[in-house]
C-alpha positions in Angstrom: 4.6 104.1 73.6 4.0 101.1 71.5 4.3 97.8 73.4 4.8 95.6 70.3 8.5 96.3 70.2 8.9 95.3 73.9 7.1 92.0 73.2 9.3 91.4 70.2 12.4 92.0 72.3 11.3 89.7 75.1 10.3 86.9 72.7 13.5 87.4 70.7 15.7 87.3 73.8 14.0 84.1 75.1 14.3 82.5 71.6 18.0 83.3 71.5 18.4 81.8 75.0 16.5 78.7 74.0 18.5 78.2 70.8 21.8 78.6 72.7 20.6 76.1 75.2 19.7 73.6 72.5 23.0 74.1 70.6 25.1 73.6 73.7 23.1 70.6 74.9 23.2 71.7 78.6 19.5 71.9 79.4 20.1 74.9 81.6 17.4 77.1 80.2 17.1 79.3 83.3 20.7 80.2 83.4 20.7 80.9 79.6 17.6 83.0 80.0 19.1 85.0 82.9 22.3 85.6 80.9 20.4 86.6 77.8 18.1 89.0 79.7 21.2 90.6 81.3 22.8 91.0 78.0 19.6 92.4 76.5 19.4 95.0 79.3 23.0 96.0 78.6 22.3 96.2 74.8 19.3 98.4 75.5 21.3 100.6 77.8 24.1 101.0 75.3 21.8 101.9 72.5 19.4 104.2 74.3 21.4 105.8 77.1 25.1 105.6 76.2 25.4 106.0 72.4 22.1 107.6 71.8 21.6 105.7 68.5 18.0 104.8 69.2 15.0 105.9 71.3 12.2 103.9 72.8 10.0 105.0 69.9 12.4 103.4 67.3 12.6 99.7 66.6 16.4 99.8 66.5 16.8 99.2 70.2 15.4 95.7 69.9 18.2 94.8 67.6 20.7 96.1 70.1 19.0 94.2 72.9 19.0 90.9 71.0 22.6 91.6 69.9 23.6 92.2 73.5 22.0 88.9 74.6 23.8 87.0 71.8 27.2 88.5 72.9 26.5 87.8 76.5 25.6 84.1 75.7 28.7 83.7 73.6 30.8 85.0 76.5 28.9 82.9 79.0 29.5 79.6 77.2 33.0 80.5 76.2 34.3 81.4 79.6 32.2 79.0 81.7 34.1 76.5 83.8 33.1 73.0 82.8 34.4 70.3 85.1 
């Protein structure tokens, strides 16, 4: 197994979380990273295990993981209770 795609996925998910944290101005990087990592795991699971559109040998699952983290962050900031 090639580990370069795993490194790209981890760095990409952290970059998405960092950008989302900067755009919202909240300074909650840990929460954003946790939500992005959970979304990435869901994206990977959907691509590899549920739909079967990618394998771990492909590079396509990284796009699904990053897409899942983006969708999770959008939902997190959209439905978060701000008092």
